[in-house]
N, C-alpha and C positions, 0 to 999 in steps of 0.2 A: 502534428495534429492528432488528437484522439477522437475517434468517431464510434458511436454506439450503433451497431447494425440491428435493425428490427426485422421481425418476420414478415412485415408487410411487403417486402421486396418480392415475395413469391406470388403476390396477387391472388388470383382465384384458382391456381393449379391445385387440384385435389391431392391429398397427402399420398395416396397410393400411386399417383402418376409422377411423383417427383423423382424421376429416373435420370439417367445420364442424358437422355434426349431432352428432357425438360430443362435440365441445367444448361445444356448447349443452347437451347432456345433463349434462355434468359441472358446468356452471354451475348448472343447475337443481338437481342433487343437493346442491351446496354450499348453495344457498339454503334447501333443505328440512332438511338435516342438517349444520349448520355444524360440529358436533363431529367430523365425519369428517376434517376437515382439521386436522392438528397445528399448521400455521401460524396458522390462524384461531383455534384454541383458545388458543394462546399469546398472541396479540394481545388477545383478550377477557379472558383470565385476568390478564395482566400489568397491564391497566388498573385492576384491582381491588386490586392490591397497594398497601397504604397508603404504604409507603416511596417508591414510584416514581410516585405520582400527579402528573401534570403537567397543564398547560392543554390539551395535545393529545398524542396518541400517533401516531407515524409508523411504519408497517410497511415495512421495507425488505427486498426479496426478492432473493436471488441464486440463480442456477440453474446446474446442471451443463450440460455441452455436449451437449444432445440436444434434438430438436424437442419431445419429449414433456414434458420439464421446463420448457421455455420456455412451452408452451401451458398447463401447469399453473399457472405463475406468473401468466400473463395472466388465467386464470380466477379465481384468488384475488384478483388486483388488481381485477377487475371487480366481484366480489361485495363486496369490502371497501368500494369506493367507493359502491356502492349502499346500503351501511349507514352512509354518512357518515364513513367512516374514511379517513385519509390512507394511501395505499399506493403505494410507488415500485417500479417495475421498468422499467429502460431496457435493452432487449435489447442494444444496441450495446456497453454496458460491463458489464452485470450478467449476461449469459450468459458464463460463464467457459470460454473456449476451452481444450480439452485436458483438462478436468476429468473424466476417466473412468479409474478405477483399473484397468479391464480392459485399457487400452492403456498399459502401463508407460512406453513411450518418450514419448508425449504428456503423460502425467501428470507425469513428472520434468522434461521440457523446458519445458512452459508451464503445465499445469493448476494444480498446487499453487502455484508462485510467483505466478501471476496471481490466484488466490483470495486469498492472503495480502495481496498488494499492493492488491487491491480493498477488502478490509476496512480496511486501513491508511488508504487515501484517504478512505473514508467517515468513519472515526473522527477522523482528523486534520484533514480539510479540509471535508467536507460537514456533519458533525454533531459539531463539537468538543465534547469531554466533559470535565468536571471530576471527578477521582477522588473528591472530597469530596461531590459532588452529581451522581451519574451521570445522564446524559441518553441513554445508549445501553445497551441490554441485548443480550447476544449469545445467540441461540437456537441450541442444538445438537441439537434434537430430530430434525430432518429431514435428508435427504441421505444420502450414502454413509457407512457406518461408518468407511471408511478415512480420511476427512477429519476426523472428530470430534475426534481428539486434537489436531489442528492448530488447529481453530477454538477449541477449549477453551484451548489455549495462548495464542492471541491475546487471549482474555479475561483471562488471567493477566497477559500482557505489558502490556496497556493498563489494567489494574486496573478491568475491567468486570464487572458482575454477570452471571453465567451462568445462563440459565433453561432448564428442561427439563420436558417433559410425558411421563410414562410411559404408553405405549400408551393404553388407554381411561380412565385415571384422570382425574378432573376437577381434580386438584390440580396446581399449578404449583410445581416445585421451584426454589429459588433458591440459588445458591452465591455468596456475597458475596466481593469481592476480598480477597486476602491481602496484608498489608503487607510484601511482600518485593520484592527487585529481583534481576535477573540480573547475573552477573559477565560483563562484555563485554570484558575486557582482551585476550582472545585475538583479537577482531575488530580492535582497534587495532593489534595486532602483525602481523596478516596482512590488513590492510584491502583492499588491491587484489585479493588472491586471493579473498576473500569476494565482492567486487563482481563480478569477472569470472565467478565460478561461480554467481552468482545465477540465471543461465539456463544451459542445458546447453551444454557445449563438447566438442570432440573429446578423447577420453581420451588419445590418442597424444600430444597437445600438453602434457598435464599430468602423466601418471603418473611421469615421471622427475624432477619437481621436489620439492625437499625440503619446501617449504611445503604442497604438495598432500598429500604423504604424512603430514605432521603432522595435517592436518584429517581425512584418511582414517582414521588410527589412532584418532583421538578419536571417530569415528563421525558426522562432520558432513557427509560427502559420500556420494553414491549413484552407483553405476556400473551402467548399463544398456546392454547391447550395446557399441557403440563410443563411448558418450557418458558424461560425468560432470557432476555438478552438485551444488550444496548440496542436502541433503535438507531436510525440514521443520524439523528442529532447527537446522540451520545457517542457514536463512533467518530463523528466529525470533531467533537471536542477532544477525544483521545488522540486523533491524528494531529490536531492542532498543537497539542501539548508535546507530542513526540516528533514533530517535524524537525528534522536536522538534529535530533537529540536521542540519547539513550539513557536509560535508568538502570542503575545497578547498586548493589551493596558492596562495600569495600572495607577492609581493615584499615587501621591508621597507617600501617606500613605501606600498604598498596596505594593509599591516597598520596603519601609522600613520594612514592616511586613514579606515579603517573604525572604528578605535578612537576617533577624534575626532568622528565624525559618526553619530549614531544612525539617521538616516533612510537614509543611504548604507549603513550596516550592514544595515538591514532589506532594502534592495534587493538587496544581494549575497547575503544569506541566501535570498531568494526565487529568485534566479537559480541558486544552487547546488543547491537542493532538487529542481529539476525539469528533466530533460533535454529533455522535450517543450516546456516554456516557452522554454528557451534556443533550441531549433530554430526556434520560431515567431517569436521576437523578435530574432533575430540577422541582421545585415546585414554584407556585405563592403564596407568603405570604405577606399579607398586602400591596399589590401593588409592591412588590419587586420580581424579578426573582432570585431564590436562588438555588444554586447547593448544594445538600446534598448527599454525597457519602456513606451514611449508618452508620455503627457502628463505628463512630469516631467523634471527636468534631469539625471538620472543616466545615465551611460554606463559600460559595463564592457568593457574590452579583454581578450581571453583567448585561450588555446589549448585546444581540446577534447582530452580524453583520458579515461582511466579516472577520474581526478580532474581537474576543471577547473583550469587554471592562469591566474590573473588577474595580469596585469602592469601594469594601470592601471585605476583606478576614480575617476571624476570626478563631483562634485556640481554642476558648472557647465559645461554643454555649450557655452556661448557662448564661453568663454575657454580654460580648460585643455584642454577636449575638442578644440577646434580646433587647438591647438598639438600635441596628441598625434597627430593625424592626419598631421601633417607629418613625424613621426619615423619612422625605419625600424623595421619590426617585427623585423628580423633581428638586432638587437643581443642580446647575451647577458644572460639574466636568472637570478638565483639565487632559488629559491623555498624557502619553509618551509611545512610542512603545518599547517593549523589546523582546528579544529572550532568551528563557530558553533552555539550552543545557545539555542533560544528559551525564554525564561522568561515569567512572567506580564506583566512590565513592560518587558522589554528583550530584547536578544540578546547573550549573553555570548560572548566570544572566548576559546577555550581552546587552549593549546599541544597539538598532536596528538602529535608525537614529535620526535625530533632529526633526522628525515630532511630532507635538502636536495636539491633537484632543479635540474639545469642544463638550460637550453634554448639550443641553438646557433642 
């Protein structure tokens, strides 16, 4: 379960008095009246829903960017664990920086995109869920009302049950997933624009571009002061297109290599999905930028960009890899854009578009 923790848990305690003593008092209040916490009520109520009974329930807390919300999350985590419940809250990644609707610039620049990205990573990587047997429930009871439409939309996008507790009611309302999908053809047509506007960019650099005006007229971008970025709807479309998928540019040789080798295909998919992983596992060797994922024979030669450009991918670093290192990186490469889609049993290679890219 993912729960958004709001600042309201602190009640009327003045900011200057939010000391260890006030924190301890909040923990004690939770112990005595557990129903005062919407998060705790949802956790205990969801465990009793027959359709979602599991061997164990994990309560996952996300917090807006305030000290009050973080302390509230920690208090809920402490009391949950005292009750023998699993409760996760890791401040370094679960405190959503910039998530404050009162600060519109921070909200559009980092807050909302970071919230949606964190939910995405939890659902896709930390607690993978099967739409036919949901293991993640999305709680939209707590937190700012301004983010509720977007957390609800993430439940829709990932086909997750949505749970809600109305004020002091003891009932847990559940909205089950709808069997529908979003049309993401617009993202494919303007993919690089969507990716570059995922985070805020200077408006002056974009307002004269035709592709930007297209997204603006459709209502998928937001302009605040001198910045522009995808709004929540635009981000959701991008997430829908990238769900279980990765986009990259490959040469004809690389395309043949990954189509013929399932393990190499999986390595390239993993490489393409995470910019952070690429940064952590990349080395500069003899003028080539090379992705080395550790204790395996796979090596990926690439150029970084909005979309990674892979000009060599080898499943044998002892032979082909060594020869590749001796070749000049500056030779011209022709790329075609592909989309790798992870299925239950394999990774499917799809033609992305007719775009061809040249590197000099």
